[in-house]
C-alpha positions in Angstrom: -80.5 -10.2 -28.4 -78.5 -7.8 -27.0 -77.0 -7.5 -23.3 -78.9 -5.1 -21.6 -82.3 -7.3 -23.2 -80.5 -10.2 -21.2 -80.4 -8.9 -17.9 -83.8 -7.3 -18.0 -85.1 -10.5 -18.8 -83.1 -12.0 -15.9 -83.9 -9.5 -13.8 -88.0 -9.8 -14.2 -88.2 -13.6 -14.0 -86.3 -13.3 -10.9 -88.7 -10.9 -9.3 -91.3 -13.0 -10.8 -90.3 -16.1 -8.8 -89.4 -14.0 -5.7 -93.1 -12.8 -5.5 -94.7 -16.5 -6.4 -92.0 -17.8 -3.4 -93.6 -15.7 -1.5 -97.2 -16.0 -2.6 -97.3 -19.7 -2.0 -95.5 -19.7 1.6 -98.2 -16.5 2.4 -100.9 -19.2 1.1 -99.4 -22.4 3.2 -98.8 -19.7 6.5 -103.2 -19.2 6.0 -103.9 -22.9 6.0 -101.4 -23.8 8.6 -104.3 -21.5 10.7 -106.1 -24.6 10.8 -103.2 -26.7 11.6 -101.9 -24.6 14.5 -104.8 -25.8 17.3 -103.2 -28.9 17.8 -99.3 -28.6 16.6 -99.1 -25.3 17.9 -98.1 -21.6 16.7 -94.5 -22.7 16.0 -95.5 -26.8 14.7 -94.1 -28.3 17.8 -96.9 -29.9 19.2 -97.2 -30.6 22.8 -99.0 -32.4 25.5 -96.1 -34.5 25.5 -95.9 -36.6 22.4 -100.2 -36.4 22.2 -99.6 -34.0 18.9 -96.6 -34.6 17.2 -94.0 -31.9 16.6 -94.1 -31.5 12.6 -92.3 -28.3 12.2 -88.9 -28.6 10.0 -90.1 -32.0 9.2 -89.1 -33.2 5.1 -91.9 -31.4 3.0 -91.8 -35.1 0.8 -93.0 -36.7 3.9 -95.3 -34.0 5.2 -96.8 -34.3 1.8 -97.0 -37.9 2.0 -98.7 -38.0 5.1 -101.7 -35.3 4.6 -102.5 -37.2 0.8 -102.9 -40.4 3.7 -104.9 -38.5 5.6 -106.9 -37.1 2.8 -107.2 -40.3 1.1 -107.7 -42.4 4.3 -105.0 -44.3 3.9 -103.8 -43.1 7.6 -107.2 -42.8 9.9 -106.5 -40.3 12.7 -109.8 -38.5 14.1 -108.6 -35.2 14.3 -107.2 -35.2 11.2 -110.7 -35.5 9.7 -112.7 -32.3 9.9 -109.6 -30.5 8.4 -110.3 -32.0 5.4 -113.5 -31.7 5.8 -113.5 -27.7 6.1 -110.8 -26.9 4.0 -110.7 -27.8 -0.2 -107.0 -29.3 1.0 -106.2 -29.8 -3.2 -102.8 -30.6 -3.9 -101.7 -27.1 -4.7 -103.5 -26.5 -0.6 -101.1 -29.7 0.6 -97.6 -28.6 -1.1 -98.4 -25.1 0.1 -98.7 -25.5 3.9 -96.0 -28.5 3.4 -93.5 -26.1 2.4 -94.4 -23.5 5.1 -94.2 -26.2 8.3 -90.8 -27.4 6.6 -89.6 -24.4 7.3 -90.6 -23.7 10.7 -87.7 -23.1 12.9 -86.4 -25.7 16.0 -84.7 -23.1 17.8 -85.5 -23.2 21.2 -87.7 -26.7 20.7 -87.4 -28.5 23.9 -89.0 -32.1 23.2 -89.9 -34.5 26.2 -86.7 -36.3 27.8 -87.2 -39.8 27.7 -86.2 -41.5 31.2 -87.5 -45.1 31.5 -89.6 -46.0 34.4 -88.2 -48.5 37.5 -90.0 -51.0 35.4 -88.6 -50.8 32.4 -85.3 -49.8 34.2 -85.1 -53.0 36.2 -85.1 -55.2 33.0 -81.4 -53.9 32.4 -77.8 -53.4 33.9 -78.1 -50.2 33.8 -78.9 -47.5 31.4 -76.2 -48.1 29.2 -77.3 -51.9 28.3 -80.4 -50.2 27.9 -79.3 -48.0 25.0 -77.0 -50.9 23.9 -80.3 -52.9 23.0 -81.9 -50.0 21.7 -79.2 -49.5 19.2 -78.7 -52.9 18.3 -83.0 -52.9 17.3 -82.3 -49.8 15.1 -79.8 -51.5 13.5 -83.3 -52.7 11.8 -84.7 -48.9 11.1 -81.1 -47.7 9.2 -81.4 -49.0 5.9 -85.1 -46.5 5.5 -84.1 -44.2 8.8 -80.3 -43.6 7.9 -77.5 -44.2 10.8 -78.2 -41.1 12.8 -82.3 -41.6 12.5 -82.4 -38.3 10.4 -84.7 -40.0 7.4 -84.1 -40.1 3.7 -86.0 -38.2 1.0 -85.5 -41.4 -1.3 -87.6 -43.8 1.2 -89.8 -41.3 2.1 -89.1 -41.6 5.6 -89.2 -39.7 8.4 -86.4 -38.5 10.7 -87.0 -40.0 14.8 -85.1 -37.9 16.2 -86.3 -34.6 17.9 -89.8 -36.4 18.3 -91.3 -36.6 21.5 -90.7 -40.5 22.9 -94.9 -41.0 24.5 -95.5 -39.9 20.0 -93.1 -42.4 18.8 -93.8 -45.4 21.2 -97.7 -45.1 20.1 -96.6 -45.1 16.3 -94.4 -48.2 16.9 -97.5 -49.5 18.8 -99.9 -48.8 16.1 -97.8 -50.3 13.4 -97.2 -53.6 15.2 -101.2 -53.8 15.6 -101.7 -53.0 11.9 -103.8 -50.2 12.8 -101.5 -47.9 10.9 -99.5 -49.6 8.4 -95.6 -49.9 7.4 -94.0 -52.4 4.7 -92.4 -54.0 7.2 -95.0 -53.8 10.3 -94.5 -57.8 11.1 -91.0 -58.3 10.6 -90.0 -55.1 12.4 -92.5 -54.8 15.3 -94.5 -57.9 15.3 -91.7 -59.6 17.8 -90.9 -56.5 20.3 -91.6 -56.4 23.5 -92.7 -53.3 25.7 -89.0 -53.1 27.2 -87.4 -53.5 23.6 -89.5 -50.6 22.4 -88.3 -48.5 25.5 -84.6 -49.5 24.6 -85.1 -48.2 21.1 -86.7 -45.2 22.2 -84.4 -44.5 24.6 -81.6 -44.7 22.3 -83.9 -42.5 19.6 -84.1 -39.8 22.7 -79.9 -39.9 23.0 -79.7 -39.3 19.6 -81.6 -36.1 19.9 -79.9 -32.9 18.9 
């Protein structure tokens, strides 16, 4: 096969791949129109964490959560009509997850964590509160990484740059069993309210 033919084939393949990627991105963007009512046009969430920031989350994590919502392994009422009104097969899940994972966080301003006077009174100041939070986080490092930025091999999400109110709700749901986590009892079962707040303060301090 001549060099000229090789170059022609390579050029055709690259053109096909580029157009396929653009098509997939377009499909993901179209599907995301069903999501932006809650998560916002940019995927930044809102209402101080009632709706989480999903922009820039890893595709592997987004795909897993959407599959769990579809299979009712993870229950969330606002997500139920999404799967009733859209043919959310695996191709759709992959496309929208890829689109959302590429949404930029440039300009994103999360809610800054500020402990209530009652919570802060449980510690000798904010420095001690952060130290306690860092100590608690040591049990999370194996899955979420030293800087809380997630690990693909554990299918774990980053915990930084997320709303504290949303993280608090997830911890409470893990502790109660409303949301499943393989280490719920050992990680969350004995956490006191002030310890949860210390963990949130530490995670907030690690955000970009």
